[in-house]
C-alpha positions as CSV (number, residue, x, y, z in Angstrom):
1,X,-0.1,0.1,-0.3
2,X,1.8,3.4,-1.4
3,X,3.5,5.2,1.3
4,X,1.9,2.5,3.8
5,X,-1.4,4.3,3.8
6,X,-4.1,2.9,5.9
7,X,-7.5,3.6,4.0
8,X,-9.4,4.7,7.2
9,X,-12.2,7.4,8.4
10,X,-13.3,8.3,12.3
11,X,-14.0,5.4,13.6
12,X,-17.2,6.8,15.0
13,X,-18.5,6.7,11.2
14,X,-17.2,3.1,10.1
15,X,-20.1,0.2,10.1
16,X,-17.3,-2.6,9.2
17,X,-13.5,-2.0,9.7
18,X,-11.5,-4.6,7.3
19,X,-7.8,-5.0,8.3
20,X,-5.1,-7.2,7.0
21,X,-7.4,-9.7,4.3
22,X,-6.1,-12.1,2.6
23,X,-7.9,-14.7,0.1
24,X,-6.3,-17.7,-0.6
25,X,-7.6,-20.4,-3.3
26,X,-5.6,-23.4,-2.1
27,X,-2.3,-22.4,-3.3
28,X,-3.2,-19.1,-5.6
29,X,-3.8,-16.0,-3.6
30,X,-6.2,-13.4,-4.4
31,X,-6.6,-10.9,-1.9
32,X,-4.1,-9.4,-0.8
33,X,-3.5,-6.8,2.5
34,X,-6.9,-5.5,2.0
35,X,-7.8,-2.5,4.6
36,X,-10.9,-1.1,4.3
37,X,-13.6,0.7,6.0
38,X,-17.1,1.0,5.3
39,X,-19.1,4.1,6.5
40,X,-22.6,3.9,8.2
41,X,-25.7,4.9,6.3
42,X,-23.2,5.6,3.0
43,X,-23.0,3.8,-0.1
44,X,-19.4,2.1,-1.0
45,X,-18.9,0.8,-4.5
46,X,-16.3,-1.7,-5.1
47,X,-14.7,-1.2,-9.2
48,X,-12.4,-2.8,-11.1
49,X,-11.9,-5.1,-14.0
50,X,-13.4,-8.8,-14.3
51,X,-11.2,-11.3,-11.8
52,X,-9.7,-8.5,-9.5
53,X,-11.0,-9.2,-6.7
54,X,-14.1,-7.6,-5.7
55,X,-17.2,-10.5,-5.3
56,X,-14.5,-11.9,-3.7
57,X,-14.0,-9.4,-1.0
58,X,-17.9,-8.6,-0.9
59,X,-18.3,-12.7,0.1
60,X,-16.1,-12.2,2.6
61,X,-18.2,-10.2,4.6
62,X,-20.8,-12.6,5.2
63,X,-18.3,-15.7,5.1
64,X,-19.9,-16.8,1.9
65,X,-16.5,-18.0,1.0
66,X,-16.9,-20.3,3.7
67,X,-19.0,-23.0,1.1
68,X,-16.3,-22.6,-1.2
69,X,-13.7,-26.1,-1.3
70,X,-9.7,-24.6,-0.3
71,X,-11.0,-21.1,0.3
72,X,-9.0,-19.9,3.0
73,X,-10.0,-16.0,4.5
74,X,-6.8,-14.1,6.9
75,X,-7.4,-11.0,8.8
76,X,-9.8,-9.0,10.4
77,X,-13.6,-7.9,9.6
78,X,-15.7,-6.6,12.4
79,X,-18.8,-5.4,12.0
80,X,-19.4,-3.1,14.5
81,X,-17.2,-4.3,17.2
82,X,-17.6,-8.4,16.4
83,X,-15.2,-10.2,14.5
84,X,-16.8,-11.5,11.8
85,X,-13.7,-14.0,10.8
86,X,-13.8,-15.6,14.5
87,X,-14.5,-19.4,14.3
88,X,-16.9,-19.5,17.4
89,X,-19.1,-17.0,15.0
90,X,-22.9,-18.7,13.2
91,X,-22.2,-18.3,9.7
92,X,-26.5,-18.0,9.3
93,X,-26.1,-15.5,12.1
94,X,-23.9,-13.7,10.4
95,X,-25.8,-13.8,7.3
96,X,-29.0,-11.9,9.8
97,X,-27.1,-8.8,10.2
98,X,-25.0,-9.1,6.7
99,X,-27.5,-9.4,3.8
100,X,-26.9,-10.4,0.4
101,X,-29.0,-9.7,-3.1
102,X,-26.9,-11.5,-6.0
103,X,-26.6,-10.2,-9.2
104,X,-29.5,-12.6,-11.0
105,X,-32.9,-12.4,-9.2
106,X,-33.1,-15.3,-7.2
107,X,-36.8,-15.2,-5.7
108,X,-37.5,-19.0,-3.8
109,X,-40.2,-20.7,-5.6
110,X,-42.7,-19.6,-2.8
111,X,-45.1,-16.6,-2.6
112,X,-44.2,-13.2,-2.8
113,X,-45.0,-13.7,1.3
114,X,-43.3,-16.3,1.6
115,X,-40.2,-15.1,0.1
116,X,-40.1,-11.9,2.6
117,X,-41.5,-14.0,5.7
118,X,-39.1,-16.9,5.1
119,X,-36.3,-15.1,7.4
120,X,-38.0,-13.4,10.1
121,X,-39.8,-16.9,10.3
122,X,-36.5,-19.3,10.7
123,X,-35.2,-16.3,12.8
124,X,-37.7,-16.0,15.4
125,X,-38.4,-12.6,14.8
126,X,-41.8,-11.8,15.0
127,X,-43.5,-13.9,17.7
128,X,-47.4,-13.5,15.7
129,X,-49.5,-13.7,12.4
130,X,-49.6,-9.7,12.7
131,X,-46.5,-8.9,13.6
132,X,-45.5,-10.4,10.2
133,X,-48.0,-9.1,7.9
134,X,-46.7,-6.1,9.1
135,X,-43.2,-7.0,9.0
136,X,-43.6,-8.3,5.2
137,X,-45.7,-5.0,4.0
138,X,-42.8,-2.5,5.7
139,X,-40.0,-4.6,3.8
140,X,-42.4,-4.5,0.5
141,X,-43.0,-1.1,1.2
142,X,-38.9,0.2,1.6
143,X,-37.9,-2.1,-1.5
144,X,-40.1,0.2,-3.5
145,X,-42.6,-2.8,-4.3
146,X,-45.9,-3.0,-2.3
147,X,-47.9,-1.0,-4.0
148,X,-47.0,-3.6,-7.4
149,X,-47.7,-6.3,-5.2
150,X,-50.7,-5.7,-2.4
151,X,-52.9,-7.8,-4.2
152,X,-50.5,-10.7,-5.0
153,X,-49.0,-11.8,-2.4
154,X,-49.9,-15.4,-2.4
155,X,-48.7,-15.8,-6.2
156,X,-45.3,-16.7,-7.1
157,X,-42.3,-14.5,-6.6
158,X,-40.8,-16.1,-9.4
159,X,-44.2,-15.0,-11.8
160,X,-43.1,-11.0,-11.4
161,X,-41.0,-9.5,-14.0
162,X,-36.8,-9.3,-13.8
163,X,-36.6,-5.9,-12.0
164,X,-39.5,-6.7,-9.5
165,X,-38.1,-10.1,-8.5
166,X,-34.8,-8.4,-7.4
167,X,-36.8,-5.3,-5.5
168,X,-38.1,-9.0,-3.8
169,X,-34.9,-10.2,-2.9
170,X,-34.2,-6.8,-1.8
171,X,-37.4,-7.0,0.4
172,X,-36.4,-10.8,1.3
173,X,-32.9,-9.4,2.4
174,X,-33.9,-6.1,4.5
175,X,-36.9,-8.2,6.4
176,X,-34.3,-9.6,8.9
177,X,-33.2,-6.4,10.2
178,X,-29.0,-6.4,8.8
179,X,-27.1,-4.1,10.0
180,X,-25.4,-4.3,6.3
181,X,-26.5,-5.2,2.4
182,X,-24.1,-6.4,0.1
183,X,-24.8,-6.0,-3.5
184,X,-23.4,-8.0,-6.0
185,X,-23.5,-6.5,-9.3
186,X,-27.7,-6.1,-8.5
187,X,-28.4,-4.4,-11.6
188,X,-26.1,-5.9,-14.8
189,X,-29.5,-8.4,-15.3
190,X,-31.7,-5.4,-15.9
191,X,-32.9,-3.1,-18.4
192,X,-32.3,0.5,-17.7
193,X,-35.5,1.2,-16.3
194,X,-35.6,-1.5,-13.6
195,X,-32.3,-0.6,-12.9
196,X,-33.4,3.2,-12.5
197,X,-35.4,2.1,-10.1
198,X,-32.8,-0.2,-8.2
199,X,-30.6,2.8,-8.0
200,X,-33.6,5.2,-6.4
201,X,-34.0,2.3,-4.2
202,X,-30.4,2.1,-2.8
203,X,-30.3,6.0,-2.6
204,X,-33.5,5.1,-0.2
205,X,-32.5,2.4,1.7
206,X,-29.0,3.8,2.8
207,X,-30.9,6.1,5.7
208,X,-31.0,3.0,7.3
209,X,-28.3,0.7,5.8
210,X,-24.3,0.2,5.5
211,X,-24.6,-0.8,1.8
212,X,-21.6,-1.9,-0.2
213,X,-22.0,-2.9,-4.2
214,X,-19.8,-4.6,-6.7
215,X,-20.6,-2.8,-9.9
216,X,-19.0,-2.7,-13.7
217,X,-20.3,0.4,-14.1
218,X,-18.5,3.1,-13.3
219,X,-21.9,5.4,-14.4
220,X,-23.7,3.4,-11.5
221,X,-21.2,4.0,-9.1
222,X,-21.3,7.7,-9.5
223,X,-24.8,7.9,-9.2
224,X,-24.8,5.9,-6.3
225,X,-21.9,5.7,-3.8
226,X,-20.8,8.2,-1.3
227,X,-16.8,6.3,-1.5
228,X,-15.5,4.4,-4.3
229,X,-12.8,1.7,-3.6
230,X,-10.9,0.5,-6.9
231,X,-9.5,-3.2,-6.7
232,X,-6.7,-4.4,-9.5
233,X,-5.2,-7.6,-9.4
234,X,-6.5,-8.3,-6.1
235,X,-5.2,-5.2,-4.5
236,X,-7.2,-2.5,-3.0
237,X,-5.6,0.2,-5.0
238,X,-7.7,3.2,-3.6
239,X,-10.5,4.3,-2.0
240,X,-12.0,7.6,-1.7
241,X,-15.0,10.2,-1.8
242,X,-16.9,9.1,-5.1
243,X,-15.9,12.5,-6.3
244,X,-12.6,12.5,-6.2
245,X,-11.7,9.0,-7.4
246,X,-13.5,10.1,-10.7
247,X,-12.4,13.6,-11.0
248,X,-8.6,13.3,-9.4
249,X,-7.5,10.0,-8.8
250,X,-4.3,9.6,-6.8
251,X,-2.9,6.7,-8.0
252,X,-2.5,6.5,-12.1
253,X,-4.2,2.7,-12.3
254,X,-6.7,4.4,-10.9
255,X,-6.4,6.7,-13.5
256,X,-6.2,4.3,-16.4
257,X,-9.4,2.3,-15.4
258,X,-11.6,5.0,-15.3
259,X,-10.1,6.6,-18.6
260,X,-10.8,3.3,-20.5
261,X,-7.2,2.4,-20.8
262,X,-7.7,-0.7,-19.6
263,X,-10.0,-3.0,-17.9
């Protein structure tokens, strides 16, 4: 890291603290000494060429890499002071706190209602049917989907359009009351209108959550995020206020990527 620079913010502003994270797939190292702070009630975009480690890093934060044979993660990742990589942490409980929305919408083969209700049920977050009904409605409202589906809650979630399915997946993530929401290219399978709806939703959701989004679209990063981190060949090259990253990057590799010289 240039001049020993550490990419941190005031501790009071950080929701997630990442220090010295290295990731290995067998003998191959995929991430090198990652230091990054994720701000409270902010959107942080991760940008960089394909295969540079963005999604690998994202999956470290909710231990999704645990399911990959031969993957090893070293270092420290703390959410509100709790060590994510501690062997005693229950990954199921962690994934309630650190939710994830994937590249392709993946609603369960259940009704719209049951898609949203599933997490609160298994985590015991509600004590009555009325409470569950209210939580499902609130979550769908937060995902800007309630008005479109309120009259067909018991129809299959898979019957919705692609953009609606992705907002249903966001409602499902929100329903378990997470601290952080991870989004791995959530708009890459969507048309421009659906993408705009999801981007508006991200803007609204950051009032309640810390959001980390992997995106191949630099325009999207510029629109939705307050901070942007540029990854290249498994290294976190540079992170800063989004406007600064795109208008006055400090590293020539960042400059090369955002001006299209490689990537």
